C-alpha positions as CSV (number, residue, x, y, z in Angstrom):
1,M,-0.1,0.0,-0.1
2,Q,1.3,3.5,-0.9
3,I,0.6,7.1,0.4
4,K,0.7,8.8,-3.1
5,E,0.1,12.4,-2.4
6,I,-0.5,14.7,0.7
7,W,-2.3,18.1,0.6
8,S,-2.7,20.3,3.7
9,Y,-4.3,23.5,4.9
10,I,-2.8,25.4,7.6
11,P,-4.8,28.8,8.4
12,D,-2.7,31.8,8.4
13,H,-4.5,33.3,11.4
14,V,-1.7,32.8,14.5
15,V,-2.6,32.9,18.1
16,P,0.0,33.0,20.6
17,I,-0.4,30.7,23.5
18,R,-0.1,33.6,25.9
19,E,-3.2,35.1,24.5
20,L,-5.3,32.0,25.2
21,N,-4.9,32.3,29.0
22,D,-8.3,33.7,29.7
23,H,-10.0,31.5,27.1
24,L,-8.5,28.3,28.5
25,G,-8.5,29.5,32.1
26,L,-4.7,29.3,32.5
27,N,-2.5,31.1,34.9
28,H,0.8,32.9,34.2
29,A,2.9,29.8,35.5
30,Q,0.8,27.2,33.3
31,I,1.5,29.3,30.3
32,K,5.0,29.3,31.1
33,V,5.0,25.5,31.3
34,L,3.5,25.2,27.8
35,E,5.9,27.7,26.2
36,K,9.4,27.1,28.1
37,I,9.0,23.3,28.9
38,H,6.7,22.0,26.2
39,G,7.9,24.3,23.5
40,L,4.4,25.4,22.4
41,K,4.5,29.0,21.1
42,Q,1.3,29.4,18.9
43,V,-1.6,27.7,17.4
44,R,-3.5,28.4,14.0
45,E,-7.0,29.4,13.7
46,D,-9.4,29.2,10.9
47,R,-11.5,32.2,11.4
48,D,-13.3,32.1,8.0
49,G,-15.7,29.3,8.6
50,D,-17.0,26.0,10.2
51,L,-15.9,22.4,10.1
52,S,-17.2,22.3,6.5
53,G,-15.1,25.2,5.4
54,L,-11.8,24.0,7.1
55,L,-12.1,20.4,5.5
56,G,-13.3,22.1,2.3
57,R,-10.2,24.1,1.9
58,V,-8.0,20.9,1.7
59,L,-10.6,19.0,-0.5
60,A,-10.6,21.7,-2.9
61,Q,-6.8,21.1,-3.5
62,V,-7.6,17.5,-4.0
63,V,-10.3,17.9,-6.7
64,N,-8.3,20.4,-8.7
65,S,-5.0,18.5,-8.6
66,P,-4.0,17.3,-11.9
67,K,-2.5,14.3,-10.4
68,V,-5.8,12.6,-9.6
69,S,-9.2,12.1,-10.9
70,P,-11.9,12.7,-8.5
71,A,-13.6,9.6,-10.0
72,S,-10.9,7.5,-8.8
73,I,-11.6,8.2,-5.3
74,K,-13.8,5.3,-4.2
75,Y,-13.7,5.9,-0.4
76,I,-13.2,8.8,2.0
77,I,-12.2,8.0,5.5
78,Y,-12.7,11.0,7.7
79,C,-10.4,10.7,10.8
80,H,-11.3,12.8,13.9
81,T,-10.6,12.8,17.5
82,I,-13.7,14.6,19.1
83,Q,-16.4,12.2,18.6
84,E,-19.2,14.6,18.2
85,N,-17.4,17.4,16.2
86,F,-20.4,18.7,14.4
87,P,-24.2,19.0,15.7
88,F,-27.1,16.7,14.7
89,P,-28.5,16.6,12.2
90,M,-25.9,18.3,10.2
91,K,-24.3,15.9,7.6
92,V,-20.8,17.3,6.9
93,L,-19.4,14.6,4.8
94,Q,-22.3,14.2,2.4
95,G,-22.3,18.0,2.1
96,L,-18.7,18.1,1.1
97,K,-19.2,15.0,-1.3
98,Q,-21.9,17.2,-3.0
99,S,-19.9,20.4,-3.2
100,Y,-16.7,18.8,-4.5
101,G,-18.0,16.2,-7.0
102,L,-17.3,13.1,-4.8
103,Q,-20.9,11.8,-4.7
104,H,-19.9,8.5,-5.9
105,A,-17.4,7.8,-2.9
106,I,-18.4,5.8,0.1
107,A,-17.7,8.1,3.0
108,F,-17.2,7.1,6.8
109,S,-15.5,8.3,9.8
110,L,-12.8,6.8,12.3
111,T,-12.6,8.3,15.8
112,Q,-12.1,5.3,18.3
113,Q,-8.6,5.9,18.6
114,N,-8.7,9.6,19.1
115,C,-5.6,11.2,17.7
116,A,-4.1,7.9,16.3
117,S,-7.3,7.6,14.3
118,G,-5.4,8.8,11.0
119,L,-2.6,6.2,11.2
120,I,-5.3,3.6,12.1
121,A,-6.9,4.7,8.7
122,L,-3.9,3.5,7.0
123,D,-4.7,-0.2,8.2
124,V,-8.3,0.2,7.1
125,A,-7.3,1.5,3.7
126,E,-4.9,-1.5,3.2
127,T,-8.0,-3.8,4.0
128,L,-10.2,-2.1,1.3
129,L,-7.5,-1.7,-1.4
130,P,-7.8,-5.4,-2.8
131,S,-11.3,-4.8,-3.6
132,L,-10.5,-1.9,-5.8
133,E,-9.1,-1.5,-9.3
134,E,-5.5,-0.7,-10.0
135,D,-6.1,2.9,-10.5
136,D,-8.6,3.6,-7.8
137,H,-7.7,5.5,-4.7
138,I,-8.9,5.9,-1.1
139,L,-8.7,9.3,0.5
140,I,-8.0,9.9,4.1
141,L,-9.2,13.3,5.5
142,T,-8.4,14.9,8.9
143,G,-9.1,18.3,10.5
144,E,-11.0,19.6,13.3
145,K,-12.3,22.8,15.0
146,T,-11.3,23.8,18.5
147,F,-14.7,25.1,19.2
148,S,-14.5,24.9,23.0
149,P,-11.7,25.0,25.7
150,V,-12.6,21.6,26.7
151,V,-11.3,20.1,23.4
152,Q,-8.5,22.8,22.8
153,L,-6.5,22.0,26.1
154,I,-4.9,18.9,27.4
155,P,-3.9,20.1,30.8
156,N,-0.1,20.6,31.4
157,T,0.6,18.9,28.2
158,T,-0.5,20.5,25.0
159,V,-2.9,23.0,23.2
160,M,-4.7,22.0,20.1
161,G,-4.7,24.1,16.8
162,E,-6.7,24.0,13.7
163,A,-5.5,22.5,10.3
164,A,-6.4,19.9,7.8
165,A,-4.9,17.2,5.6
166,A,-5.7,14.9,3.0
167,V,-3.8,11.7,2.1
168,L,-4.3,9.7,-1.1
169,V,-3.7,6.0,-0.8
170,G,-3.4,3.6,-3.6
171,K,-2.0,0.5,-4.9
172,T,0.3,1.4,-7.7
173,G,2.1,4.4,-9.2
174,L,4.1,7.0,-7.2
175,G,4.1,7.0,-3.6
176,C,5.7,6.1,-0.3
177,R,5.3,2.3,0.8
178,M,3.9,1.3,4.1
179,V,6.2,-1.6,5.4
180,G,4.2,-2.3,8.6
181,L,1.9,-0.8,11.2
182,T,2.1,-1.5,14.9
183,N,-1.1,-0.4,17.2
184,I,-1.0,-1.0,21.1
185,T,-4.1,0.0,22.9
186,L,-4.2,0.1,26.7
187,G,-7.9,0.4,27.7
188,Q,-7.3,0.8,31.3
189,F,-6.6,4.4,30.4
190,C,-9.6,5.1,28.5
191,N,-10.8,7.9,30.9
192,V,-7.4,9.2,31.6
193,L,-8.5,12.7,31.6
194,T,-11.6,12.3,33.5
195,G,-10.8,9.7,35.9
196,S,-8.9,9.4,39.1
197,P,-5.8,11.2,39.8
198,Q,-4.0,7.8,40.3
199,I,-5.1,6.9,36.6
200,L,-3.5,9.9,35.4
201,K,-0.2,9.5,37.3
202,E,0.0,5.8,36.1
203,F,-0.4,7.1,32.6
204,Q,2.1,9.8,32.9
205,E,4.6,7.1,34.1
206,I,4.1,4.5,31.4
207,Y,3.8,7.1,28.5
208,T,7.3,7.2,27.6
209,P,8.4,3.6,28.0
210,R,5.4,2.0,26.3
211,L,5.6,4.5,23.3
212,C,9.4,3.5,23.0
213,E,8.2,-0.1,23.2
214,A,5.7,0.5,20.3
215,I,8.3,2.3,18.3
216,L,10.9,-0.6,18.9
217,M,8.3,-3.3,18.3
218,A,7.3,-1.7,14.9
219,V,10.8,-1.5,13.8
220,E,11.6,-5.0,14.8
221,R,8.5,-6.4,13.0
222,A,9.7,-4.7,9.7
223,G,13.0,-6.5,9.9
224,L,14.9,-3.5,10.8
225,V,16.9,-1.7,13.8
226,L,16.6,1.6,14.9
227,Q,19.8,2.8,13.3
228,D,17.8,2.0,10.0
229,I,15.4,4.8,10.6
230,R,16.2,8.1,9.0
231,Y,13.5,10.3,10.7
232,I,10.6,10.0,13.2
233,V,7.6,11.9,11.9
234,P,5.5,12.4,15.0
235,H,2.6,14.1,16.3
236,N,2.9,17.7,17.7
237,V,2.0,17.1,21.4
238,N,5.0,19.0,22.7
239,L,8.8,19.0,22.5
240,S,9.5,17.7,26.2
241,S,7.8,14.3,25.6
242,W,9.7,13.7,22.3
243,K,13.0,14.8,24.0
244,R,12.3,12.0,26.6
245,V,11.6,9.4,24.0
246,A,14.6,10.2,22.0
247,S,16.7,10.2,25.0
248,R,15.2,6.9,26.2
249,L,15.7,5.2,22.7
250,S,19.2,6.7,22.4
251,Y,18.0,8.4,19.1
252,P,19.2,11.6,17.8
253,F,16.6,14.2,18.8
254,E,17.4,16.3,15.7
255,R,16.0,13.4,13.6
256,V,12.8,13.6,15.3
257,Y,10.9,16.2,13.1
258,T,9.4,18.7,15.5
259,S,9.6,22.0,13.7
260,N,5.9,22.3,13.5
261,V,5.2,22.0,17.4
262,E,5.9,25.5,17.9
263,E,4.4,26.8,14.7
264,I,0.9,25.1,14.9
265,G,0.5,23.1,17.9
266,H,-1.1,19.6,18.1
267,C,-3.6,19.5,15.3
268,F,-5.6,16.3,16.3
269,C,-5.0,13.5,13.7
270,S,-3.5,15.8,11.1
271,D,0.1,16.2,12.6
272,P,2.0,13.2,11.1
273,F,0.6,13.7,7.6
274,I,1.3,17.6,7.7
275,N,4.8,16.7,9.2
276,L,5.5,14.1,6.5
277,Q,4.7,16.6,3.7
278,A,7.1,19.2,5.4
279,V,9.8,16.5,5.4
280,L,9.4,15.6,1.8
281,E,9.2,19.2,0.8
282,Q,12.5,20.0,2.6
283,E,14.1,16.9,0.9
284,L,15.1,15.5,4.4
285,L,14.9,11.9,3.0
286,Q,17.2,10.1,0.6
287,P,15.9,7.3,-1.9
288,D,15.4,4.0,0.2
289,D,15.3,5.8,3.6
290,Y,13.2,4.3,6.2
291,Y,11.2,6.6,8.6
292,L,8.4,6.3,11.2
293,L,5.0,8.0,11.5
294,V,4.2,7.8,15.3
295,T,1.3,9.2,17.0
296,V,-0.6,8.4,20.4
297,G,-4.5,8.7,20.8
298,L,-5.7,9.2,24.3
299,G,-7.6,6.0,25.6
300,V,-4.7,5.1,24.8
301,T,-3.5,4.0,21.6
302,F,0.0,4.0,20.5
303,S,0.4,3.8,16.8
304,V,3.8,3.6,14.7
305,A,3.8,3.1,10.8
306,V,7.0,2.1,9.4
307,M,7.6,3.7,6.0
308,Q,10.0,3.8,3.2
309,Y,10.7,6.6,0.6
310,A,11.7,5.1,-2.5
311,G,12.3,8.0,-4.7
312,I,13.9,5.8,-7.3
313,G,13.9,5.9,-10.9
314,G,15.6,9.2,-11.5
315,D,12.6,11.2,-10.3
316,T,13.5,15.0,-10.4
317,R,10.3,16.8,-9.9
318,D,10.3,19.8,-7.5
319,Y,8.7,18.4,-4.2
320,R,8.2,21.9,-3.1
321,T,5.9,22.6,-5.9
322,N,3.8,19.3,-6.5
323,R,4.4,17.4,-3.3
324,F,4.9,14.1,-5.1
325,F,7.2,11.3,-3.9
326,E,8.1,8.0,-5.5
327,Q,8.2,4.4,-4.5
328,V,7.8,1.0,-5.4
329,E,4.9,-1.3,-4.5
330,V,5.5,-4.1,-1.9
331,G,3.1,-5.9,0.5
332,V,2.1,-4.6,4.1
333,N,3.0,-6.5,7.2
334,R,0.1,-5.4,9.5
335,T,0.3,-6.0,13.2
336,S,-1.6,-5.1,16.3
């Protein structure tokens, strides 16, 4: 299975973390922790519309791209963290399909793994692809609005921002291949934010070691060692947690792509895909390099996708312009 192209929409409007203190009910000390320890400087806000407008910004790029025929998109998988992110009886996906000429596509949502749902969608897409024709595609769609302080803040950890991404998945052609996907779910932490202080304390204690365990397990199951991994492309929860992970793994922190943490904050399911697009545009990978997409969804699911950037065959297109990347097709080794 292959990721063939990525589009993203990051709003221009910048909101410094310190300006959210009243909105999120944070005091000066809490703001300092977020800024100085966790490395969160600002988030983005799409002030021009609602959820349909946010997702529409990235869908417009998809249907207007010369690289893909909208008719080839057979499934749309919308991944979101907030389980009820638009009010009943609104039908956001159906409206978007109608607006962007995708009425033929079957659309459904994934949300059970919260912020890990985007990577879980790769597993679902791999299951669906054999039923499709060679030139057919699946579109993974992410993006959410921070419509309430309750959904924008994870106390003492991160602040959520607004952004959207669309990921085109297919069987053949140009792309980045998925070598394997490992998911570890620890259901005892399903109410980590609303449960007892003891549950939160236990979660904080196991977070780094269990995430490192998931990373090492994914790499081993792919037949690799950690030294084979050129980059870790993570979610943007904060800098401090990724510094701890890198230290525990004895992995160079400069090869954990965290440039977007202070620029856009944690954008729910969109982070790994936006960060992967940035890594490719900046040409940080060489042909045949392995890298990891890594994210954690509260509940709690640790998800790690082992990927390979092929870029073979003398491809010379400008990645900063059309955002394509090349690979050869291989099978997927799925584990959970």
